[in-house]
N, C-alpha and C positions, 0 to 999 in steps of 0.2 A: 632432518625436517619431518615433522609429523604430518601425515595426510589427514584431511578432514574425514569425519565419519559420514558426512552428507554434504552435498552442495546443490544449490538450485539457483537459477537466474532470478533476479529480483529487482525491484525498484525500492529505494529507501528514502525516507524523509525524516528530518528532525521536526517533531511536532510539539504542539502546546499541551498535549494530553487529551484524554477523552476518546470517545469512539471515532473511528475514521470517517472521513467525508470527502466528497469530491472537492477539488480546489486547484488553484494554480501551483501549489507546491509539488503536485505530482507531475506537472509538465517538466519541471527542471530537476526532478528527483535523481539521486545517484543511482546509476544502473550498474549492476555487476553481479558477481557470484556471492551468494550468501553461503558462507562456509560454517559448518558446525564441527567443533572439536570437543573433546571430553571436558575441557576446562573453560571454553570461551566460544563466542560466535564472532564472525568477522564479515564485513561487507565493505569493500573499498577501504577507506581510511577509518571506518567505524569498527572499533574493537571493544567488545563488552565481555568482561570476565564473569564467570558464573556467580561469584561472590558479590558482585556489584548489583545484581538484579534485585530490585525491590518489589516489582510487580510485573507480571507478564500475562497478556491476554491474547488468545488466538481467535480472532473474529472471523466468522464465516458470513459472506455477503454474496449478492448476485448483481451482475450487470446485465440487464436484459434477462436472458435465460442461463447465462454462464456463471457458475459458482466460482468464487475465488476466496483466498484466505489473506488476512492481514494480521501479522504478528506485531503487537504493541508491547514494547519493552521500556520500562522505567528504571532509571538508576539515579543516583544522587547527581551525576554529571549532566544528565539530560534525558530526553524522552524521544524514542525512535519508533517509526512504523515501517514495516517491511511488507510489500505486496507480492503475493505469489500467484502463479498461474494455477489453473484447476488441477493439473496433473502433479504438482509438487506435493510431497508428503512430509513436510517439515516437522509435523507434530510427533512423528515416531522417533525423531532423533534429537529433540531439544534436551540439553543437559541440565535444565532447571525446571522447577514446577511452573505450571501455567494453567489458567482457566480457559475454557472454551465458551464462546458466546456467539449467538446469531445476532446480526445487526442489519438494519436497513440503512443504506448509505444516504447521508444528508447532503444537500447541495450548499456550497458556499455562495456568497453574493457574486463572486467572480464567475463561477460556473453557471449561475442563472443568467447573468448578463451575456455571456458568450452564447448560450442557447437561444436567448431572445434575439440577439443580433443575427445569428445564422438563420433562424426561422423567418425573421422579417425579410432578410435578403432572398431567401427561397420563394417566399410569397411574391415579392417584387418581381423576380425573374418569371414566375409562372404567369402573373397578371400581364406582364409586358409581352410574353409570347402569345397569350390568348387574345390580347387586344391588338396585336400587330404593330406595336410602337416601333 
């Protein structure tokens, strides 16, 4: 069995293409080791051969002050995004060509709704505490 040339913990989703964004898909994302081999990449049950890759983009984004990377890989079979922690250095080991781009994360409707609900609840709790309800 061939050992990977690099591996890093990641979250992976099958996406609809385009730049990454916040959304419900990341809540139920596949979590596991992203493994790089000379001829393929693997993450859980996702296996992508180097020859299958039609396009790949390594996005650099920030959440608050913390930078992170998202690798976006397109093949004829599908489209996947892999999210990496700031200390992961996947770019140095990828066996296929890719572009690097900076991106500002967009919010999905789900993500906005969750934030509004949480904020409303926090305001309710603060008002209740201050008014002595």
